[in-house]
Each structure stands twice: as C-alpha cells, then as structure tokens.
Backbone as JSON, one array per atom type, in Angstrom:
{
  "sequence": "MHSSFLPGQPLVSLDQVEDGQLYHVLLSDQSVGTVQRHGDTWLWRRLMGGTSQRGERVALEAWLANVLS",
  "N": [[0.85, -1.18, 0.0], [0.59, 2.2, -0.87], [1.25, 5.31, 0.52], [0.9, 8.83, 0.94], [2.47, 11.56, 2.48], [0.93, 14.43, 3.6], [1.38, 17.66, 4.56], [-0.05, 19.34, 7.32], [-3.47, 20.61, 7.32], [-6.0, 20.21, 4.74], [-6.27, 22.9, 2.44], [-9.04, 24.8, 2.32], [-10.37, 27.27, 2.1], [-9.15, 30.58, 1.92], [-10.28, 32.35, 3.66], [-10.86, 30.81, 5.84], [-8.5, 30.15, 7.05], [-6.59, 29.58, 9.89], [-4.67, 31.44, 12.18], [-1.27, 30.68, 12.31], [-1.62, 27.96, 11.77], [-0.82, 25.16, 9.65], [-1.37, 24.49, 6.23], [-2.17, 22.46, 3.37], [-2.1, 22.28, -0.24], [-3.08, 20.83, -3.28], [-1.38, 21.11, -6.25], [-1.64, 22.14, -9.73], [0.27, 20.74, -11.23], [0.48, 18.38, -9.95], [2.1, 18.48, -7.74], [2.72, 19.47, -4.31], [1.72, 22.19, -2.32], [2.29, 24.46, 0.41], [0.61, 26.5, 2.83], [0.52, 29.15, 5.13], [-0.49, 31.36, 7.75], [0.47, 34.23, 9.53], [-0.68, 36.49, 11.45], [-1.07, 39.34, 9.53], [0.63, 38.47, 7.61], [1.43, 36.21, 5.09], [2.65, 32.95, 4.34], [4.03, 30.85, 1.88], [4.72, 28.01, -0.21], [5.98, 25.81, -2.77], [6.35, 22.42, -2.34], [9.19, 20.18, -2.43], [11.53, 21.42, -3.69], [10.64, 24.01, -4.08], [10.68, 27.58, -3.53], [10.41, 29.32, -0.5], [7.93, 31.76, 0.05], [6.81, 35.01, 1.0], [4.32, 37.28, 2.0], [1.61, 39.6, 1.38], [-1.93, 38.83, 1.43], [-2.99, 39.22, -1.17], [-0.82, 38.72, -2.86], [-0.4, 36.01, -2.36], [-2.84, 35.02, -3.34], [-2.5, 35.56, -6.07], [-0.33, 33.86, -6.64], [-1.53, 31.35, -6.08], [-3.54, 31.36, -8.07], [-1.95, 31.1, -10.3], [-0.6, 28.61, -9.93], [-2.65, 26.8, -9.68], [-3.97, 26.69, -12.03]],
  "CA": [[0.0, 0.0, 0.0], [1.36, 3.43, -1.01], [0.6, 6.46, 1.14], [1.64, 10.08, 0.79], [2.36, 12.48, 3.6], [0.52, 15.79, 3.26], [1.54, 18.46, 5.77], [-1.17, 20.2, 7.74], [-4.83, 20.34, 6.89], [-6.28, 20.67, 3.38], [-6.68, 24.3, 2.31], [-10.39, 24.87, 1.76], [-10.64, 28.66, 1.77], [-8.25, 31.49, 2.64], [-11.06, 32.98, 4.73], [-10.94, 29.89, 6.97], [-7.16, 29.86, 7.55], [-6.35, 30.01, 11.26], [-3.33, 31.96, 12.41], [-0.26, 29.73, 12.77], [-1.85, 26.59, 11.31], [-0.24, 24.8, 8.35], [-2.34, 23.91, 5.3], [-1.59, 22.02, 2.1], [-2.94, 22.4, -1.43], [-2.57, 20.06, -4.41], [-1.19, 22.03, -7.36], [-2.03, 21.6, -11.04], [1.29, 19.82, -11.74], [0.43, 17.24, -9.03], [2.96, 18.69, -6.58], [2.01, 19.95, -3.12], [2.14, 23.47, -1.77], [1.84, 24.73, 1.77], [0.18, 27.87, 3.12], [0.42, 29.44, 6.57], [-0.7, 32.78, 8.01], [0.89, 34.76, 10.82], [-1.23, 37.84, 11.43], [-1.36, 39.79, 8.17], [1.66, 37.94, 6.72], [1.18, 34.86, 4.58], [3.83, 32.19, 3.9], [3.64, 29.77, 1.0], [5.8, 27.41, -1.0], [5.79, 24.52, -3.44], [7.27, 21.46, -1.75], [10.11, 19.5, -3.35], [12.34, 22.33, -4.49], [10.09, 25.35, -4.2], [11.22, 28.62, -2.66], [9.44, 29.93, 0.41], [7.57, 33.13, -0.26], [6.13, 35.69, 2.1], [3.71, 38.52, 1.53], [0.21, 39.86, 1.71], [-2.89, 37.88, 0.88], [-3.16, 39.41, -2.61], [0.3, 38.03, -3.51], [-0.69, 34.58, -2.26], [-3.93, 34.72, -4.27], [-1.92, 35.55, -7.41], [0.45, 32.62, -6.76], [-2.47, 30.24, -6.18], [-4.17, 31.4, -9.39], [-0.96, 30.63, -11.26], [-0.24, 27.19, -9.74], [-3.84, 25.95, -9.72], [-4.57, 26.73, -13.38]],
  "C": [[0.89, 1.24, 0.0], [0.58, 4.56, -0.33], [1.5, 7.67, 0.98], [1.41, 10.93, 2.02], [1.98, 13.85, 3.06], [0.56, 16.62, 4.53], [0.31, 19.3, 6.07], [-2.51, 19.72, 7.24], [-5.0, 20.77, 5.43], [-6.73, 22.13, 3.4], [-8.02, 24.34, 1.61], [-10.66, 26.29, 1.25], [-9.67, 29.54, 2.55], [-8.97, 32.18, 3.78], [-11.12, 32.11, 5.99], [-9.58, 29.54, 7.56], [-6.99, 30.44, 8.95], [-4.89, 30.41, 11.43], [-2.41, 30.87, 12.97], [-0.45, 28.3, 12.31], [-1.25, 26.38, 9.92], [-1.3, 24.1, 7.51], [-1.59, 23.44, 4.05], [-2.61, 22.17, 0.98], [-2.28, 21.59, -2.54], [-2.55, 20.97, -5.63], [-1.47, 21.35, -8.7], [-1.01, 20.62, -11.61], [1.44, 18.58, -10.85], [1.43, 17.34, -7.89], [2.1, 19.25, -5.44], [2.59, 21.29, -2.71], [1.64, 23.61, -0.34], [1.53, 26.21, 1.92], [0.07, 28.01, 4.63], [0.25, 30.95, 6.72], [-0.22, 33.11, 9.41], [0.46, 36.23, 10.84], [-1.6, 38.21, 10.01], [-0.34, 39.28, 7.15], [1.35, 36.5, 6.37], [2.49, 34.25, 4.12], [3.35, 31.06, 3.01], [4.83, 29.25, 0.23], [5.3, 26.15, -1.69], [6.8, 23.58, -2.8], [8.14, 20.83, -2.83], [10.8, 20.5, -4.27], [11.81, 23.73, -4.64], [10.74, 26.31, -3.21], [10.12, 29.16, -1.77], [9.2, 31.37, 0.0], [6.76, 33.7, 0.88], [5.53, 36.97, 1.55], [2.3, 38.68, 2.02], [-0.69, 38.87, 0.99], [-3.02, 38.01, -0.64], [-2.03, 38.72, -3.39], [0.09, 36.52, -3.48], [-1.8, 34.19, -3.24], [-3.42, 34.67, -5.71], [-1.12, 34.27, -7.64], [-0.49, 31.42, -6.92], [-3.15, 30.19, -7.54], [-3.23, 30.84, -10.44], [-0.72, 29.12, -11.14], [-1.44, 26.25, -9.75], [-4.48, 25.91, -11.1], [-3.91, 25.74, -14.32]]
}
C-alpha cells in the first residue's frame, strides 16, 4: 500500500485559515504546496524544491491562481 504524507490540513478557503496553522494544497502539476498565516503575513511554497515566499494575501492569491490553473 502506497501512502503520501501531506503536511497540515487541506486548504479549503483562505477565509478559513487560522493563524499559525499549516495547510496544504494540491497544485495543477500534481505537486504539493503549503500555506500558513501569521497575522497579516502569509507564507507559501511549493514542496520538493520550491522557494518559500512571504507577503500579503493578494500576492498569495496571485500565486495560487498561477499554480492551480
């Protein structure tokens, strides 16, 4: 049996992200990304070689639109 580790909880909606919690999202290329919020600062990255990014929600939304399409 093959199982995959997915960090944190599934990302359902940015409006439901709790401060400090880790979430994962399956990207269009079948890789995994993570999202975390600390106050007004958002952190996100593509796992397996991705660079961590930090910024405001609008920057995260732009990244998600790009990697989910």
